[in-house]
N, C-alpha and C positions, 0 to 999 in steps of 0.2 A: 698602212697609215690611215688614221681617221680623217675623214673629210669634214668640211664645215657643216654639211647637211646631215651627216651621220656621226654623231658625237660619241657613240658607243659601238664597240665591236658587236655587241648583242644585236643591235639594230641592223647590222649587215648580214646576220646569219638567217638565211631563208631555208636552210637545210643542213644536214650534217656534213655535206661536202665542203661547206664553207669553213667548218671548224678545222679541217685538214690544212687549210691555207694559212692559218695563223701561226706565227712563231711562238716559241716557248714563252717569251716575255708577253706577247699579246694574249696568250691563253691565260696567263696569270691575271691580267687585267680583266679578261672575260669572266673569270671566276668571281671576282669582286662585283662585277655588273650583274651577274646572275643572282648573287645573294641579295643585292639591292632590289632586284626585280621581285624576288620571292617575298621579301619582307614588306615591300610597299603594296604589291598587288594583292596579296593574301589578307592584308589588314582589313579590307572592306567586308569580305564575306567569310573569311577564315579558311582553314584547310590544314593539311598535314605539314606544318611549317618545320618543326624540328628535324624530322627524318630527312627532308629534302635539303636543308642547310648542311646536313652532314655528308651528303654524297655529291656535292658540287664538283669537286676536283675529280672524283672517280668517274662521274658521268662524262665530263669533258674529255678525260683521258680515253674512255671507251670509244667515244666518237672520233677521236683523233686516230686511234689505232685500227678500229674496225669500220666496216662500211654497211650500214643498214640502208635499205631493207634487205639486201642480199644476205649479209650476216644477221643473225637473229639474237636479239636481247630478250631474255625472260626475267621478269622481276618477281621475286617472291613477295606476295601481298600486293606489290606494285603501288603502294601509297607513296613510295619514294621516287616515282617516275616523273615528277613535275619538271625537273631539269631536262630530262629526256624530251619532254613535250616542247620545252622552250627551244631546244636545238633542232627539232625536226619539223619546222614549218608551222608551229602552232602559237608562236609568240603573240601574234596580233589578237588572238582569241583567249589568251591566258587569263585575262581579267574576268572571263566568264566561268572559270573552273568551278565545278560543283553547283552551278546555278542553272535555272531553267533554260533549256535549249543551249547550254554552254558545254564546255569541255567536261568530260568525266574525270573524277578524282583518281581514277585508276587506269591502268592500261586497258585499251578497248580496241579490239580488232577492226570494228566498223568505223573507228574514228581516224585511223591513219595506217598506211602501209608499213610504217615503222613500228607499230604495235603488233607483233606477230602472234601474241598470245595474251588473252585477258586473264586477270586474276584480281583477287581482293582478300582471299583467305590465305593463311600461312601454310607453308609446307608443300606448296604445289610446284615450285619452280624446277626442282631437280628432276622430278619424274617427267614433267612435260618437256623439259629440255632434252632429256634422254630420248624421248620419243622423236623430237626433231633430229637428233643425231642419227638415230636408227633409220629414219626416213631418208636423210641425206645419204647415208651409207648404202641403202638399198638401191638408190638411183645413181650412185656414183658421183654425188655432188661434192663441191669443194668449200662450201660456205662454213663459216665459224658459228658455233652456237655458244652463247655466253649466258650463264645463269647467275643472277645476283640474288643471294639469299642472306638473311640476317642471322646473327647469333641466336636469336629467339627461335628460328626455324629448327635449330638443333634440339629443341625440346619436343618437336613434333615427330610422331612415328612415321609419317609418310616420307619424311626426309631420309630416314635411315633405310627404309625400303628401297628408295632410289639409289642411295649410296651402295647398297648391297649388289646392285645390278649394273652399275656404270661400267666397271672395268671389263666385265664379261660380255657387254653389249656393244661397246664402241671403242675405237682407238683414239678418238679425238673428242674431248669434252673439256670445256673451260668453266670452272665454277669460281665465283668471287664471294668469299665469306665477308660480308660487311658487318664487322663487329663494332658496334657503337656503345658497348658497355665498358670495355676495358681501355685504358689509355697506355701509351708508351712511356716507359721509364727512360728518361734522357740518358742516364749513365750507361745503361746497357743497350739502349736503342742503337747506338753507333755500332756496337758489335754485331747486332742483328743485321743492320744495314750492310756492314762489311761482308758478313758471311753470305748474305743473299746476293751480293755483287759477284761473289765467287761462284755461287750456284748458277747464276744466269750467264756466266762467262762460258764460251764454247770450250775453254780449256779445263772446265770442271772435271770431266771424266778422266783427263790425263793425271790430275793430281789426286784422284780418288784414293790411291794407295797411301798417300801421305796425310790423309785427313786425321788419322789417330794422333800424329805428332802435333798437328795444328790444334786438335781438340784439347790436348793437355795444357795448352796455353790459355784456354778460355775458362771462365768461372765454372766450377763443378766438373771440369774436364776429367781430372784424375778419377773422381768418384764414378763418373759415367763409364770410363774404361774398365774399372774394377768390376762394375756390374755386368760387363760383357755385352753391352748393347751394341748394335750395329753403329759404325762410326758416324755415318751421316745422321742417324736418328739421335745419337747422343748429343751431337753438336746442336741440332735444332732444338732438342729437348732442353738442354742447358740454357741456351739463349732465350728461348720462348718462356721458359719457366721464370726467369727473372725479368722478363720484358713486360709482364702484365702485373699490374698492381693488385688486382682482386684475386687473392688466393687464400686458402685456409692455412692457418698456422700449422707447421709441422708436416706439410704435404711432401716436402723434399722434392726429388726430381720426378716423383710420380704425381706431382701436383696438378692443379686445374689450369695451368697456363697453356701456352702454345703447344707444348709437348702433347697434351691430351688430344688436341685436334690432329696433330701430326700422326700419332699412333692410329687414331681412328681412320684417317684418310689413307695413310700409306699401307696399313694392313689390308685395306680393301682394294689395293692396287691403284690408288690415286696419288700422284705426287702432290706433296704439300709444300708450299713456299710462304714464309711469313714468320712473324707478323710484319706488315708493311705499313708505313705511315700513309694513311689514306688522304692526307692533305698536302703531301709532297707531290705536286703534279708531274714534274720531270721523272721522278722515281716511279710513279704509277705507270707512266707511258712506257718506261723501260721494261717493267715487269709484264705489262700487257703484251708488249712485242714478243717477249720471251714465251709467254703462254700461247700466243698465236703460232709460234714456230714449233710447238711441241707436237709430237706424234703419239702422245699418250694422254690419258686424262690427268688434269691438273686442277688444283684449288689454290687460289691466292687468298691468304688471310690478311684482310685489309682492316686496319684500325681507324675508325672515324669517330668524330665527336658530334653527337646529336645537338643541333642548335648552333653550330659553329658560326660566328659572325654576328650573333644577336644575343646580347647579354642576358636579356630576360629569359630566352629559351635555354641558355646554358645553365642558368640558375634554377630553372624549374622545368627540366626535360619532360617530365610526365605530363604536365599541363600543356606544354607547347608541342607535344606529339601531334595532337589534333585539337583544334579549338575554333571558336567562332571569331567574330570581329575583335580587333585589338588596335591599340595606338601604335603606329609604325615606329615612332620615336622611343617611347617609353616601354612599350609592350603591355601596358595596362589594358585590362579587359573591362567592359561595362559592368557595373555593379547591378545586382538584381534590384528590382523595384520593391519598395516596402509593401508587405502584404501579398507578395507574389506566392502562389502555391509552391510547395516543395516539389522536387523532381521525384518521379516514381522510384528511381533507383535509391534515392536518399530515404524515402519512406521505408523501402525494403531493408536498407542497411540498418536504420534505427530500430526497426522491428526485430531484426535478427539479434541485435545486442540484447534487447529486452527479453526476447524469448529464450535466449541462451542463459540468461540470469535465473530463469525459473525452471529450466529443463537442462539437467546436466548431460543428457544424451544427445543434445542438438549440436551439430558441427557444420561449419560453413566451408564450401569448396568453390574455388574460382579457377578458371583456365586463363590465367594471366590478365585478368580484367578486374582488379580490386576496386579501382575508382569508378570505372564504367558501370559496374554492377552495384556498387554501394557497399560491398563487403569490406572496404578499407576501414569502415567504422568498427567492424568486428576485429579486424587485424590490429587496430590501435588499442582497443579496449579489452579484448580477450584473445590475445595472440595464440594461446594454447588451444583454442577452439577453431582455428582458422588454417586452411590449407590452400596454397596456390600451387597448382601442378604444372604451370607453364601452358604453352599453347598446345594442349593435348586433351581435346574434348573426349575422345574415346577412353583414354585412361581415366579422366575425371569421373565418367559414368561407371566404369568398372571398379574404380577405387571406392566410390560411394556404395556400390553393391556389396563390396567386401565389408565395409563398415556396417551396413544395414544388416548383414548376415550375422554380425556380432552384437546385435541388439542396440546399435546406435541409430540416431536419426539424422543422417546426412542431408544437407541442403545444397544442391548444385545450382549455383547462380551462373547461368550461361545464356548469352543472347540467343534468341529464337533461331536466327540463321546459322549460328555456329553449332547449335545443338544437332543440326542435321548431320554433322560429322560423326556423331555418336549413336546414330539410329540403330544399327545392328545391336549394339550393347544394351540399348534401351529395351529392345525386344528380348534378346537372348539371355541377358543376365539380370535385368531388373524385373521386367514384366512377367516373364516366364516363371521366375522364382517368387513372384509376388512380394518383392522386397519394399519396405517403406522408405523409399527415397523421395524427397521433395525436390522438384525441379522448378525453379523460379526463372521464367523466360522473359527477360527484359527485351526491349526493342521488338516486341510482337506487334506487327503492323508496319507502317512505313518508317524508313530512315531516309528521309528525302534526299539530303545532300550526298549521301553515300551511294544511293542507287540500288539496282537489282541484286547485287551481291550481299547487301546488308538488310534489305527489306525482310521482315519476319512474317511472310505471308503464307507459309506452307505448313505450319506446325499442327493446326487442327486436322488437316488432311492426312498428315503422316501419323497422327495419334488416334484418329477415329477408329482405325482398323485394329488397334492393339488391345487385346483382352487385359483385364485386371486394372486398367489405369483409370484415374479420376482426373478429368480435365475441366478447368474452370477459368473464368476471367472476371475480375471485380469491376464494378461501375465507378468506384472512387477509392481513395487511399484508405479510408476507414475499413472498407470491405476487404481491401488487400490484406490488412493486418488480421482481420477475422479469418480470412482464407488461409493465411500462413499458420495461424493458431490451430485452425481446424485440421489442416494437413499434418501438423506435427502430432496429431492424435489418431491418425489413420494407420492401418496395418497394410496399406496398399500403396503402390506408386502414385504420386500426385503431381500434377502439372498446373502451374499458375502462370498465365500469360498476361502481360501488361505492356503498354506502349512506351516509347521514348518521350522524354520531355516532362513538362509540368503536369502534375496531377490536377485534380478538380477543385482543390481548395476547401475540401470538407474537413471539419474538425475530427480528429481521431479520438475515440473513447479512451479513457484511462485504462480500462481493462478490456481485452479482446473477448469476443463471444464466439461460441461454437455455431457453425451454420449447418443445418441439416443437409447432408450430402444428397445431391440430386434434387434439391428443392429450389424452384424459381421464386422470385419476388414480384408481386403485383404492385406496380407503381401507380397506375391509374386504371380504373375499371370502366366498363361501358356505362353510359347513362341510360341506355335502352329506351330512347325517346322517339323511335321511329326513323331516325336518320341512318344513312348507310354506315355500316360498321367496319372499321379497319383496326386490326390487331397488330400493333408494332412489337416485335420481339427484338430488342436491341442489345447486342452483346457488348459488355464492358464499356469502353470509351465511346461507343456509338450511341449511348443513351442521349447525349446532348444533341446529336443530329436528329434523332427521333423526336425529341422535344421541339426542335425547330420545325420539323414537318407538321407536327400536331398544331403548333401555333399558327402556321400558314394556312392549314386547312380550316381553322376557325370553326364557325358554326355549321360548316357544310357537311362534316362527317362526325360520327360518334366514334371516338378513338379510345383504345385501350393501350396501355404501355406496360410491358412486362420486362423485367430484368432476368434473363435466363439463368445467369450465374454459372450453371453447369452445362457443358456440352456433352460430357460423358461422366456418369450416367445422366441422361436428360430427364427433366420433369415431364414425363409423357402425359400425365393427367392434366397439368396446366396447359400444355400445348393443345391437347385434344379439346379441352373445355373452351378455350378462347377461339380456336379454329372453327369449332362448330357454331359458335355464336356470331362469328364474323362473316362479312361478305368477301373480305380480302385479308390475307395474312401477309405482312411485310417483315422480312428478316433483315437485320443490318449487322454486318461484321467487318472488322478491319482485317480482312483475310481474302485469299483468292476464292473465287466462286466455286471452283470444282472441289468437291470433297470436304467442304467446310461446314460451318454451322447450319447454313441454309439448306444445304444438301441433306444433312442429317434430319432436319425438320421435315422435309419432303418425304423421306423414307419412313419416318415415324408415322406421319399422318396417313400415308398410303397404307401402311400395315394396319392402322386402326380403322381404315375404311372412310376416312374423312376426305371429302372431295373439294373442300374450299381451296380456291387457287392461292398459290404462294408466289409472291414477288420478292426475289432475292436482291439485296443491295450488297455488293461485294466487288472486289477487284476482278477484272476480266482474266480469262485464261491466257495470260501472256506475261512476260517479264516486264515489270513496270520500271521505266527509266528514272534517272535522278532528276531533281528539281531544287529550286531555292527553298521551297517549303512544301509541307503536306497540302496546303490549300490549293496550290497550282495544280497538283496532280488530281485532287478531288474534283476540281472544276473541270479538268480535261476528261475525266472518266465518269462523270455523272454522279459522284458521291456527294451531292449537295442537296439541301432541302428543296431548292427550286426544281431540280431535275427529278427528284423522287416524287414530289407532289404532282408534277406534270404527268409522270407515268401512272400515278394512282388515278388521277382525274380522267385519263384517256384509256384506262384499263377496260378491255371489252367485257370483263366479268362484272364490273361495277355498272357499266353502261347497260348491260343486259338486265340487271336488276331494276334500273330506272325504267326501262321500257315495260317490264312485266308489272311494275307498280302502277304505271300509267294506264295499262290495259285493265287492270283490276279496278 
């Protein structure tokens, strides 16, 4: 019973043990309170609203049945673990999620003992959970391991690699397929529910021999018998097939409904149960109790509705999957300010459409991120030139390689951090064969609110060592379009990296221009008036920071500013010329310091016998945490004009020149 000082059940919950004390009726009230908490608290700074509204009942049921931290929950991607955080002692800090020094937006081992495994990329839950099961079995443990994975994870190859190994590795494994794309058809949902009540009943095995008779009374039962399917598969197939609305016409009983999942799982030795209404809390608890009692691997197919409880999220599920601030009552999001620069992704998307209009061989490929990459514009205007391969980055790279081998010009639009998943394919299939695939790497640099799993800080390091590739970064949106145009004319793999968010506000030319590959651009030359000389080589979006530094240095230093454009091949002549002229070289990059652009500059100058000292401005050799914005992290790690200028002024190499000049 609620007290006067605690008006909500949610306020009483300090850990999952308190969830177990609530009655069924109280749990239903708790679900409503959790939804209210999600909607109101995320409105200020944003977050993954839609997915979490969809798993409220499921998460409550999981904590009702299982006992973390002894039992282990693994979340595929884990952007849907906000409810889990609310129920595991983090409610008081929930308003800080995805903000500086606040809760992480994903599961994080260092944040709570209830987060047994961190994640943020798709397809990892089943393999990791199987590792937990094997470890439990090795030591003779008794804990339950539950992996929650979405229907989108079934487009990912790692998921199938795990499924192939589950039944031969462990006898106890619980998977929950959180399917938020398909909804339950009310007319046959009752049959599905009735059938699964039979399956979960201990008397199920006793009536196994009579299933064929029961099957004939269900829709499509006679047809299933005639086709000679196993009795239980036939029933599940028939029911699932008509339970899910999204099907291809004419699919028959071999359609894309629940039967497809049933066949996949059960042929791999995993019991399949479903589909189950993911918002029927009492029913979920019953099925989870059954799964807990199983002495064999099992997958529960749970149907949820993304955005449930918030009309705006239901109406626009893609937008409310993850978003910034919004109005908690209406769902409206702030409108952009007049004259605000376009987002880099939108510049890319618009350029793709225009380039495809002039080049019939150009094709766009995304790995389930049409809006995030900007390729939705191509999808809308030239759908025949657009491919979405699902969350399958390895396949995307190989698919592009096959197209390139057929004299097409594929463009893979994949976030920098996600392209890491296709690295072997980049080397073995694209670079080794020197195929003209263009990779446009959005989110290259910080993705502050998402944190270390989404920061694109490693691409230069993993590409610098690969032969045949061309790697570049534009200083503004006009140069991005020029680089895309230039890349479309190359006979080698090309990689263009650019950051998240707004571009620079530079007007884009009516017609793109070719850029000489490997040629840097001099923005500002030395005055050569006797002052100490500092050469700034600022890659891409770091140009603005370099200009801030030059402005602060004022009359004290003679500064040159170079736009490198290309990291590979590098303009060695330009780097050598300005390095020999300078007293100090400063490189700036939105990338980790090890193996990046600055490291490459040091190598080149060393090989050329240039001894001018190099000061690298980059992110340190560690995983960078999340924050409210990039500015907070730049301040913390010294990527600010003030910090850079201070380092320049106190540089022993510059000071040594001062002393030698004074002696002379």
